C-alpha positions as CSV (number, residue, x, y, z in Angstrom):
1,M,1.5,-6.4,3.0
2,T,5.3,-5.6,2.8
3,G,6.0,-9.2,2.5
4,I,3.7,-9.3,-0.6
5,F,5.6,-6.3,-2.0
6,D,8.9,-8.2,-1.4
7,G,7.5,-11.3,-3.0
8,L,6.4,-9.4,-6.1
9,A,9.8,-7.8,-6.4
10,K,11.5,-11.2,-6.1
11,L,9.0,-12.7,-8.8
12,A,9.9,-9.6,-11.2
13,N,13.7,-10.2,-10.6
14,D,13.4,-13.7,-11.5
15,K,10.9,-13.4,-14.4
16,L,12.9,-10.4,-16.0
17,K,16.1,-12.0,-15.3
18,L,17.5,-8.8,-13.5
19,G,20.4,-10.7,-11.9
20,N,20.0,-9.1,-8.4
21,K,20.6,-11.5,-5.5
22,P,17.1,-12.6,-4.3
23,T,18.1,-12.4,-0.6
24,S,19.4,-8.9,-1.1
25,M,17.4,-6.0,0.5
26,S,18.0,-4.2,-2.9
27,V,15.3,-6.4,-4.4
28,S,12.3,-4.3,-3.1
29,L,9.4,-2.2,-4.4
30,K,10.1,0.2,-1.6
31,S,11.3,3.5,-3.1
32,N,14.3,4.8,-1.6
33,G,15.4,7.4,-3.9
34,K,15.1,5.1,-7.1
35,R,17.0,1.9,-6.4
36,K,19.0,0.2,-8.9
37,F,16.6,-2.6,-9.0
38,L,13.6,-0.3,-9.8
39,K,15.7,1.4,-12.5
40,D,16.4,-2.2,-13.8
41,I,12.7,-2.9,-14.1
42,E,12.1,0.4,-16.0
43,K,14.7,-0.5,-18.5
44,K,13.6,-4.2,-19.0
45,K,9.7,-3.7,-18.7
46,P,8.9,0.1,-18.7
47,E,5.1,-0.5,-18.3
48,L,5.9,-2.4,-15.1
49,G,8.2,0.5,-14.0
50,S,5.4,2.9,-14.6
51,L,2.9,0.8,-12.7
52,I,5.2,0.8,-9.8
53,D,5.7,4.4,-10.0
54,Q,2.0,5.0,-10.0
55,Y,1.7,2.9,-6.7
56,T,4.8,4.3,-5.0
57,P,3.0,6.5,-2.5
58,F,0.8,3.5,-1.6
59,I,3.7,1.1,-1.2
60,N,5.8,3.7,0.8
61,S,2.7,4.4,3.1
62,I,2.5,0.4,3.9
63,Y,6.4,0.3,4.5
64,Q,6.1,3.5,6.7
65,L,3.4,1.9,8.8
66,R,5.5,-1.3,9.2
67,E,8.5,0.6,10.3
68,E,6.7,2.4,12.9
69,V,5.0,-0.7,14.2
70,V,7.8,-3.3,14.1
71,H,11.1,-1.4,14.4
72,R,10.2,1.8,16.4
73,T,7.6,2.8,18.7
74,M,4.0,1.8,18.5
75,L,1.9,4.5,16.7
76,P,0.2,6.8,19.2
77,D,-3.5,6.0,19.6
78,V,-6.3,8.7,19.4
79,R,-9.5,7.9,21.1
80,I,-12.2,10.2,20.4
81,T,-15.5,10.0,22.3
82,T,-18.3,12.6,22.0
83,P,-21.9,12.2,22.8
84,N,-22.5,11.5,19.0
85,W,-19.4,10.0,17.8
86,K,-16.7,7.2,19.0
87,V,-13.7,6.3,17.1
88,N,-10.3,4.6,17.7
89,S,-7.6,5.8,15.5
90,I,-3.8,6.1,15.3
91,E,-1.9,9.4,14.9
92,I,-0.1,9.8,11.6
93,D,2.5,12.3,10.5
94,E,2.6,14.7,7.5
95,D,4.5,12.2,5.5
96,F,1.7,9.6,5.7
97,V,-0.9,12.2,5.0
98,G,1.3,13.1,1.8
99,H,1.2,9.5,0.7
100,L,-2.7,9.3,0.9
101,S,-3.0,12.7,-1.0
102,H,-2.0,10.9,-4.2
103,Y,-5.3,8.9,-4.4
104,P,-9.0,9.7,-4.3
105,N,-9.7,10.1,-0.4
106,K,-13.3,11.6,-0.4
107,V,-15.4,11.7,2.8
108,P,-18.8,10.2,2.4
109,E,-21.8,12.3,3.0
110,Y,-22.7,12.3,6.6
111,D,-19.4,11.1,7.7
112,L,-16.2,12.7,9.1
113,I,-13.7,10.0,8.1
114,S,-12.5,9.5,4.6
115,E,-12.6,6.3,2.7
116,W,-9.0,5.7,3.5
117,G,-9.7,6.2,7.1
118,S,-8.0,9.5,7.5
119,F,-9.4,12.6,9.4
120,Q,-8.1,15.5,11.3
121,Y,-9.0,16.0,15.0
122,Y,-7.9,19.6,15.8
123,E,-4.3,19.6,14.9
124,I,-3.7,15.8,14.9
125,H,-3.9,13.8,11.6
126,C,-5.5,10.4,12.5
127,L,-6.2,7.1,10.7
128,E,-8.9,4.7,11.6
129,P,-7.3,1.3,11.0
130,Y,-10.5,-0.6,9.7
131,R,-11.1,1.7,6.9
132,F,-7.5,1.9,6.1
133,A,-7.2,-1.8,6.0
134,K,-10.3,-2.1,3.7
135,T,-9.2,0.5,1.2
136,S,-5.5,-0.5,1.2
137,T,-6.6,-4.1,0.7
138,R,-8.6,-3.2,-2.4
139,M,-5.7,-1.2,-3.8
140,L,-3.4,-4.0,-3.1
141,I,-5.5,-6.4,-5.1
142,Q,-5.7,-4.0,-8.0
143,F,-2.0,-3.5,-7.9
144,I,-1.2,-7.3,-7.8
145,D,-3.6,-7.8,-10.8
146,K,-1.9,-5.4,-12.9
147,Y,1.5,-6.4,-11.8
148,L,1.1,-10.1,-12.5
149,E,-0.6,-9.4,-15.9
150,L,2.4,-7.3,-16.9
151,L,4.7,-10.2,-15.9
152,D,2.6,-12.6,-18.1
153,F,0.7,-14.2,-15.3
154,K,-2.7,-13.3,-16.5
155,E,-4.4,-16.4,-15.4
156,Q,-3.1,-16.3,-11.9
157,A,-4.2,-12.5,-11.5
158,D,-7.7,-13.2,-12.7
159,H,-7.9,-16.3,-10.3
160,F,-6.6,-14.3,-7.4
161,T,-9.3,-11.4,-8.0
162,Q,-12.2,-13.7,-8.4
163,N,-11.3,-15.7,-5.3
164,F,-10.9,-12.5,-3.3
165,E,-14.4,-11.2,-4.5
166,K,-16.0,-14.7,-4.2
167,L,-14.8,-15.2,-0.7
168,N,-15.9,-11.7,0.4
169,L,-12.4,-10.9,1.5
170,G,-13.0,-7.2,0.7
171,F,-14.5,-7.1,4.3
């Protein structure tokens, strides 16, 4: 997913003629204390800047997972087995929990795990990967649709969403 975010950033850089070097790490949707690139977007296309701000916790959560998996240590896994319940999950930190708190994250009736796959097991914050992947993919599609529409790629955005639903890629 981070590659998609990076591609969208480069698309905006080109479409809005922001002048940032496309190979530069500074062309990214990842918010590291309001990068120049994101400020440039806000000046040139405020509604796109607002959309990115709205999705910043989601974008940062994806980058955080990537950093943990690719560059550091693997995320600690938590396997819970009781007579009535089995779940494989990964341990997440308070920062990640904070990212998820920006979005609706209700727990369905008769369940212990939220729509985003988060739950707490004693003192440990956990994430069930399948539910997280399912919900984050849906959110990513919504973000891409709005993003492309704001960059005047409405037809591509509609085509992308229709194929996503038609091919049942929403799991």
